[in-house]
Chimera marker file (.cmm) of the C-alpha trace (Angstrom):
<marker_set name="trace">
<marker id="1" x="-33.468" y="-7.300" z="-18.316" r="1" g="1" b="0" radius="0.5"/>
<marker id="2" x="-32.908" y="-11.003" z="-17.862" r="1" g="1" b="0" radius="0.5"/>
<marker id="3" x="-32.484" y="-11.935" z="-21.516" r="1" g="1" b="0" radius="0.5"/>
<marker id="4" x="-31.173" y="-9.063" z="-23.626" r="1" g="1" b="0" radius="0.5"/>
<marker id="5" x="-30.740" y="-11.319" z="-26.655" r="1" g="1" b="0" radius="0.5"/>
<marker id="6" x="-34.481" y="-11.636" z="-27.166" r="1" g="1" b="0" radius="0.5"/>
<marker id="7" x="-35.408" y="-8.035" z="-26.251" r="1" g="1" b="0" radius="0.5"/>
<marker id="8" x="-36.985" y="-5.833" z="-28.877" r="1" g="1" b="0" radius="0.5"/>
<marker id="9" x="-35.316" y="-2.717" z="-30.252" r="1" g="1" b="0" radius="0.5"/>
<marker id="10" x="-37.611" y="-0.466" z="-28.212" r="1" g="1" b="0" radius="0.5"/>
<marker id="11" x="-36.841" y="-2.363" z="-24.996" r="1" g="1" b="0" radius="0.5"/>
<marker id="12" x="-33.089" y="-2.088" z="-25.638" r="1" g="1" b="0" radius="0.5"/>
<marker id="13" x="-33.393" y="1.666" z="-26.290" r="1" g="1" b="0" radius="0.5"/>
<marker id="14" x="-35.349" y="2.067" z="-23.029" r="1" g="1" b="0" radius="0.5"/>
<marker id="15" x="-32.645" y="0.152" z="-21.131" r="1" g="1" b="0" radius="0.5"/>
<marker id="16" x="-29.894" y="2.301" z="-22.667" r="1" g="1" b="0" radius="0.5"/>
<marker id="17" x="-31.757" y="5.524" z="-21.777" r="1" g="1" b="0" radius="0.5"/>
<marker id="18" x="-32.235" y="4.343" z="-18.169" r="1" g="1" b="0" radius="0.5"/>
<marker id="19" x="-28.557" y="3.453" z="-17.880" r="1" g="1" b="0" radius="0.5"/>
<marker id="20" x="-27.490" y="6.818" z="-19.343" r="1" g="1" b="0" radius="0.5"/>
<marker id="21" x="-29.686" y="8.638" z="-16.804" r="1" g="1" b="0" radius="0.5"/>
<marker id="22" x="-28.147" y="6.574" z="-13.987" r="1" g="1" b="0" radius="0.5"/>
<marker id="23" x="-24.611" y="7.371" z="-15.206" r="1" g="1" b="0" radius="0.5"/>
<marker id="24" x="-25.402" y="11.097" z="-15.284" r="1" g="1" b="0" radius="0.5"/>
<marker id="25" x="-26.807" y="10.941" z="-11.744" r="1" g="1" b="0" radius="0.5"/>
<marker id="26" x="-23.726" y="9.099" z="-10.474" r="1" g="1" b="0" radius="0.5"/>
<marker id="27" x="-21.355" y="11.528" z="-12.204" r="1" g="1" b="0" radius="0.5"/>
<marker id="28" x="-23.233" y="14.440" z="-10.598" r="1" g="1" b="0" radius="0.5"/>
<marker id="29" x="-22.911" y="12.778" z="-7.186" r="1" g="1" b="0" radius="0.5"/>
<marker id="30" x="-19.166" y="12.315" z="-7.731" r="1" g="1" b="0" radius="0.5"/>
<marker id="31" x="-18.762" y="15.998" z="-8.675" r="1" g="1" b="0" radius="0.5"/>
<marker id="32" x="-20.724" y="17.033" z="-5.597" r="1" g="1" b="0" radius="0.5"/>
<marker id="33" x="-18.686" y="14.808" z="-3.270" r="1" g="1" b="0" radius="0.5"/>
<marker id="34" x="-15.385" y="15.996" z="-4.731" r="1" g="1" b="0" radius="0.5"/>
<marker id="35" x="-16.467" y="19.607" z="-4.433" r="1" g="1" b="0" radius="0.5"/>
<marker id="36" x="-16.252" y="20.334" z="-8.130" r="1" g="1" b="0" radius="0.5"/>
<marker id="37" x="-18.606" y="22.402" z="-10.221" r="1" g="1" b="0" radius="0.5"/>
<marker id="38" x="-22.061" y="21.211" z="-9.498" r="1" g="1" b="0" radius="0.5"/>
<marker id="39" x="-22.305" y="22.724" z="-6.054" r="1" g="1" b="0" radius="0.5"/>
<marker id="40" x="-22.394" y="21.145" z="-2.681" r="1" g="1" b="0" radius="0.5"/>
<marker id="41" x="-19.655" y="20.830" z="-0.151" r="1" g="1" b="0" radius="0.5"/>
<marker id="42" x="-16.567" y="18.712" z="-0.340" r="1" g="1" b="0" radius="0.5"/>
<marker id="43" x="-16.070" y="15.902" z="2.111" r="1" g="1" b="0" radius="0.5"/>
<marker id="44" x="-14.194" y="16.991" z="5.205" r="1" g="1" b="0" radius="0.5"/>
<marker id="45" x="-11.576" y="14.538" z="6.397" r="1" g="1" b="0" radius="0.5"/>
<marker id="46" x="-11.208" y="14.545" z="10.135" r="1" g="1" b="0" radius="0.5"/>
<marker id="47" x="-7.757" y="13.630" z="11.463" r="1" g="1" b="0" radius="0.5"/>
<marker id="48" x="-7.652" y="10.309" z="13.279" r="1" g="1" b="0" radius="0.5"/>
<marker id="49" x="-5.919" y="11.846" z="16.288" r="1" g="1" b="0" radius="0.5"/>
<marker id="50" x="-5.104" y="15.376" z="17.407" r="1" g="1" b="0" radius="0.5"/>
<marker id="51" x="-1.788" y="16.892" z="16.444" r="1" g="1" b="0" radius="0.5"/>
<marker id="52" x="0.994" y="16.617" z="19.018" r="1" g="1" b="0" radius="0.5"/>
<marker id="53" x="2.476" y="19.697" z="20.516" r="1" g="1" b="0" radius="0.5"/>
<marker id="54" x="6.034" y="20.001" z="19.302" r="1" g="1" b="0" radius="0.5"/>
<marker id="55" x="8.137" y="20.316" z="22.416" r="1" g="1" b="0" radius="0.5"/>
<marker id="56" x="11.918" y="20.288" z="22.204" r="1" g="1" b="0" radius="0.5"/>
<marker id="57" x="13.410" y="17.007" z="23.374" r="1" g="1" b="0" radius="0.5"/>
<marker id="58" x="15.119" y="16.820" z="26.731" r="1" g="1" b="0" radius="0.5"/>
<marker id="59" x="18.885" y="16.584" z="26.310" r="1" g="1" b="0" radius="0.5"/>
<marker id="60" x="20.465" y="13.908" z="28.466" r="1" g="1" b="0" radius="0.5"/>
<marker id="61" x="24.061" y="13.512" z="29.502" r="1" g="1" b="0" radius="0.5"/>
<marker id="62" x="24.188" y="9.920" z="28.255" r="1" g="1" b="0" radius="0.5"/>
<marker id="63" x="22.036" y="7.600" z="26.222" r="1" g="1" b="0" radius="0.5"/>
<marker id="64" x="19.881" y="4.981" z="27.914" r="1" g="1" b="0" radius="0.5"/>
<marker id="65" x="20.529" y="2.109" z="25.520" r="1" g="1" b="0" radius="0.5"/>
<marker id="66" x="21.995" y="-1.355" z="25.855" r="1" g="1" b="0" radius="0.5"/>
<marker id="67" x="25.686" y="-1.328" z="25.050" r="1" g="1" b="0" radius="0.5"/>
<marker id="68" x="27.050" y="-3.760" z="22.488" r="1" g="1" b="0" radius="0.5"/>
<marker id="69" x="28.741" y="-6.685" z="24.207" r="1" g="1" b="0" radius="0.5"/>
<marker id="70" x="31.706" y="-8.730" z="23.051" r="1" g="1" b="0" radius="0.5"/>
<marker id="71" x="30.708" y="-12.131" z="21.594" r="1" g="1" b="0" radius="0.5"/>
<marker id="72" x="31.437" y="-15.268" z="23.629" r="1" g="1" b="0" radius="0.5"/>
<marker id="73" x="32.433" y="-17.241" z="20.538" r="1" g="1" b="0" radius="0.5"/>
<marker id="74" x="32.517" y="-16.819" z="16.782" r="1" g="1" b="0" radius="0.5"/>
<marker id="75" x="31.086" y="-19.553" z="14.569" r="1" g="1" b="0" radius="0.5"/>
<marker id="76" x="31.785" y="-19.471" z="10.838" r="1" g="1" b="0" radius="0.5"/>
<marker id="77" x="29.471" y="-21.369" z="8.525" r="1" g="1" b="0" radius="0.5"/>
<marker id="78" x="30.823" y="-22.409" z="5.148" r="1" g="1" b="0" radius="0.5"/>
<marker id="79" x="29.615" y="-24.831" z="2.500" r="1" g="1" b="0" radius="0.5"/>
<marker id="80" x="31.640" y="-27.944" z="1.672" r="1" g="1" b="0" radius="0.5"/>
<marker id="81" x="30.642" y="-28.034" z="-2.005" r="1" g="1" b="0" radius="0.5"/>
<marker id="82" x="30.051" y="-25.335" z="-4.612" r="1" g="1" b="0" radius="0.5"/>
<marker id="83" x="26.281" y="-24.810" z="-4.982" r="1" g="1" b="0" radius="0.5"/>
<marker id="84" x="26.637" y="-24.260" z="-8.763" r="1" g="1" b="0" radius="0.5"/>
<marker id="85" x="29.000" y="-27.010" z="-9.929" r="1" g="1" b="0" radius="0.5"/>
<marker id="86" x="29.159" y="-29.356" z="-6.916" r="1" g="1" b="0" radius="0.5"/>
<marker id="87" x="32.970" y="-29.200" z="-6.713" r="1" g="1" b="0" radius="0.5"/>
<marker id="88" x="34.533" y="-29.819" z="-3.304" r="1" g="1" b="0" radius="0.5"/>
<marker id="89" x="35.757" y="-26.650" z="-1.538" r="1" g="1" b="0" radius="0.5"/>
<marker id="90" x="38.907" y="-26.862" z="0.631" r="1" g="1" b="0" radius="0.5"/>
<marker id="91" x="40.977" y="-24.169" z="2.350" r="1" g="1" b="0" radius="0.5"/>
<marker id="92" x="39.820" y="-21.298" z="0.201" r="1" g="1" b="0" radius="0.5"/>
<marker id="93" x="38.247" y="-18.101" z="1.348" r="1" g="1" b="0" radius="0.5"/>
<marker id="94" x="34.726" y="-17.236" z="2.393" r="1" g="1" b="0" radius="0.5"/>
<marker id="95" x="32.953" y="-14.466" z="0.483" r="1" g="1" b="0" radius="0.5"/>
<marker id="96" x="32.065" y="-11.556" z="2.715" r="1" g="1" b="0" radius="0.5"/>
<marker id="97" x="28.450" y="-10.479" z="2.364" r="1" g="1" b="0" radius="0.5"/>
<link id1="1" id2="2" r="1" g="1" b="0" radius="0.2"/>
<link id1="2" id2="3" r="1" g="1" b="0" radius="0.2"/>
<link id1="3" id2="4" r="1" g="1" b="0" radius="0.2"/>
<link id1="4" id2="5" r="1" g="1" b="0" radius="0.2"/>
<link id1="5" id2="6" r="1" g="1" b="0" radius="0.2"/>
<link id1="6" id2="7" r="1" g="1" b="0" radius="0.2"/>
<link id1="7" id2="8" r="1" g="1" b="0" radius="0.2"/>
<link id1="8" id2="9" r="1" g="1" b="0" radius="0.2"/>
<link id1="9" id2="10" r="1" g="1" b="0" radius="0.2"/>
<link id1="10" id2="11" r="1" g="1" b="0" radius="0.2"/>
<link id1="11" id2="12" r="1" g="1" b="0" radius="0.2"/>
<link id1="12" id2="13" r="1" g="1" b="0" radius="0.2"/>
<link id1="13" id2="14" r="1" g="1" b="0" radius="0.2"/>
<link id1="14" id2="15" r="1" g="1" b="0" radius="0.2"/>
<link id1="15" id2="16" r="1" g="1" b="0" radius="0.2"/>
<link id1="16" id2="17" r="1" g="1" b="0" radius="0.2"/>
<link id1="17" id2="18" r="1" g="1" b="0" radius="0.2"/>
<link id1="18" id2="19" r="1" g="1" b="0" radius="0.2"/>
<link id1="19" id2="20" r="1" g="1" b="0" radius="0.2"/>
<link id1="20" id2="21" r="1" g="1" b="0" radius="0.2"/>
<link id1="21" id2="22" r="1" g="1" b="0" radius="0.2"/>
<link id1="22" id2="23" r="1" g="1" b="0" radius="0.2"/>
<link id1="23" id2="24" r="1" g="1" b="0" radius="0.2"/>
<link id1="24" id2="25" r="1" g="1" b="0" radius="0.2"/>
<link id1="25" id2="26" r="1" g="1" b="0" radius="0.2"/>
<link id1="26" id2="27" r="1" g="1" b="0" radius="0.2"/>
<link id1="27" id2="28" r="1" g="1" b="0" radius="0.2"/>
<link id1="28" id2="29" r="1" g="1" b="0" radius="0.2"/>
<link id1="29" id2="30" r="1" g="1" b="0" radius="0.2"/>
<link id1="30" id2="31" r="1" g="1" b="0" radius="0.2"/>
<link id1="31" id2="32" r="1" g="1" b="0" radius="0.2"/>
<link id1="32" id2="33" r="1" g="1" b="0" radius="0.2"/>
<link id1="33" id2="34" r="1" g="1" b="0" radius="0.2"/>
<link id1="34" id2="35" r="1" g="1" b="0" radius="0.2"/>
<link id1="35" id2="36" r="1" g="1" b="0" radius="0.2"/>
<link id1="36" id2="37" r="1" g="1" b="0" radius="0.2"/>
<link id1="37" id2="38" r="1" g="1" b="0" radius="0.2"/>
<link id1="38" id2="39" r="1" g="1" b="0" radius="0.2"/>
<link id1="39" id2="40" r="1" g="1" b="0" radius="0.2"/>
<link id1="40" id2="41" r="1" g="1" b="0" radius="0.2"/>
<link id1="41" id2="42" r="1" g="1" b="0" radius="0.2"/>
<link id1="42" id2="43" r="1" g="1" b="0" radius="0.2"/>
<link id1="43" id2="44" r="1" g="1" b="0" radius="0.2"/>
<link id1="44" id2="45" r="1" g="1" b="0" radius="0.2"/>
<link id1="45" id2="46" r="1" g="1" b="0" radius="0.2"/>
<link id1="46" id2="47" r="1" g="1" b="0" radius="0.2"/>
<link id1="47" id2="48" r="1" g="1" b="0" radius="0.2"/>
<link id1="48" id2="49" r="1" g="1" b="0" radius="0.2"/>
<link id1="49" id2="50" r="1" g="1" b="0" radius="0.2"/>
<link id1="50" id2="51" r="1" g="1" b="0" radius="0.2"/>
<link id1="51" id2="52" r="1" g="1" b="0" radius="0.2"/>
<link id1="52" id2="53" r="1" g="1" b="0" radius="0.2"/>
<link id1="53" id2="54" r="1" g="1" b="0" radius="0.2"/>
<link id1="54" id2="55" r="1" g="1" b="0" radius="0.2"/>
<link id1="55" id2="56" r="1" g="1" b="0" radius="0.2"/>
<link id1="56" id2="57" r="1" g="1" b="0" radius="0.2"/>
<link id1="57" id2="58" r="1" g="1" b="0" radius="0.2"/>
<link id1="58" id2="59" r="1" g="1" b="0" radius="0.2"/>
<link id1="59" id2="60" r="1" g="1" b="0" radius="0.2"/>
<link id1="60" id2="61" r="1" g="1" b="0" radius="0.2"/>
<link id1="61" id2="62" r="1" g="1" b="0" radius="0.2"/>
<link id1="62" id2="63" r="1" g="1" b="0" radius="0.2"/>
<link id1="63" id2="64" r="1" g="1" b="0" radius="0.2"/>
<link id1="64" id2="65" r="1" g="1" b="0" radius="0.2"/>
<link id1="65" id2="66" r="1" g="1" b="0" radius="0.2"/>
<link id1="66" id2="67" r="1" g="1" b="0" radius="0.2"/>
<link id1="67" id2="68" r="1" g="1" b="0" radius="0.2"/>
<link id1="68" id2="69" r="1" g="1" b="0" radius="0.2"/>
<link id1="69" id2="70" r="1" g="1" b="0" radius="0.2"/>
<link id1="70" id2="71" r="1" g="1" b="0" radius="0.2"/>
<link id1="71" id2="72" r="1" g="1" b="0" radius="0.2"/>
<link id1="72" id2="73" r="1" g="1" b="0" radius="0.2"/>
<link id1="73" id2="74" r="1" g="1" b="0" radius="0.2"/>
<link id1="74" id2="75" r="1" g="1" b="0" radius="0.2"/>
<link id1="75" id2="76" r="1" g="1" b="0" radius="0.2"/>
<link id1="76" id2="77" r="1" g="1" b="0" radius="0.2"/>
<link id1="77" id2="78" r="1" g="1" b="0" radius="0.2"/>
<link id1="78" id2="79" r="1" g="1" b="0" radius="0.2"/>
<link id1="79" id2="80" r="1" g="1" b="0" radius="0.2"/>
<link id1="80" id2="81" r="1" g="1" b="0" radius="0.2"/>
<link id1="81" id2="82" r="1" g="1" b="0" radius="0.2"/>
<link id1="82" id2="83" r="1" g="1" b="0" radius="0.2"/>
<link id1="83" id2="84" r="1" g="1" b="0" radius="0.2"/>
<link id1="84" id2="85" r="1" g="1" b="0" radius="0.2"/>
<link id1="85" id2="86" r="1" g="1" b="0" radius="0.2"/>
<link id1="86" id2="87" r="1" g="1" b="0" radius="0.2"/>
<link id1="87" id2="88" r="1" g="1" b="0" radius="0.2"/>
<link id1="88" id2="89" r="1" g="1" b="0" radius="0.2"/>
<link id1="89" id2="90" r="1" g="1" b="0" radius="0.2"/>
<link id1="90" id2="91" r="1" g="1" b="0" radius="0.2"/>
<link id1="91" id2="92" r="1" g="1" b="0" radius="0.2"/>
<link id1="92" id2="93" r="1" g="1" b="0" radius="0.2"/>
<link id1="93" id2="94" r="1" g="1" b="0" radius="0.2"/>
<link id1="94" id2="95" r="1" g="1" b="0" radius="0.2"/>
<link id1="95" id2="96" r="1" g="1" b="0" radius="0.2"/>
<link id1="96" id2="97" r="1" g="1" b="0" radius="0.2"/>
</marker_set>
């Protein structure tokens, strides 16, 4: 099957018949693995870890989280020139994102 361009008609027909038989065999294997008509068993997927027991959570009187602290300083960053037109920006407002 190295050079199909120079193969005879009979050789090409034999190749096609072999390929068709292989396709049928592969389709049968797919049906069997998927558990469709064609018999066999479907693949069983085992869970990667056992299921957790669902226990109710313990209710606590307070949350054990870090509290938000007040900032030491506030630094505002603003551009000096408009990024679109290059015009100088003075004393205007800063867009809130």
